[in-house]
Structure formats: C-alpha cells, structure tokens
N, C-alpha and C positions, 0 to 999 in steps of 0.2 A: 504494500500500500504506500502511496505517496502522500505524505502529509500536505505538501504544497498543492497537489491536485485537489485534495479534499477541501482545503482552505479556499482555493479558488472557486470550486463548485458551490460552496455554501454562499459565497458572495454574489453569485449570478442571479439575475432576474429571469424568471421563467413564466410561461403563460399558464401553467397548471401545476398542481402538486405532483402529478404523475411525471411530468417533465423533469421536475427537480429531483424526484426519486431516481429516475433513470440516469440523470447526470451524476448524482452521487454514487450510484452503483458502478458506473463506468470509472469514475475517479478513484473509487476504492480499489479497482483492479489495475490502476495505472502503475507502471514500473519505470524506474529511472534509468533503465538500460538503454 
C-alpha cells in the first residue's frame, strides 16, 4: 500500500461515494515500484 496514494485519494472530489470507494480501493493497491 502506498500511503501517498491513499492520502491523495482521500483529498479528491468525486461525484459519488461509490467513486470515492473505488478510488480508495485502487490507491490501496498502489505500489511504489
């Protein structure tokens, strides 16, 4: 998990809660490689 990706995702404005959830799920799997 990338802390930077999660922090960025939390700050983003989305149209719906589902969009935010998907963004957070993708950020959770982000890898710094």
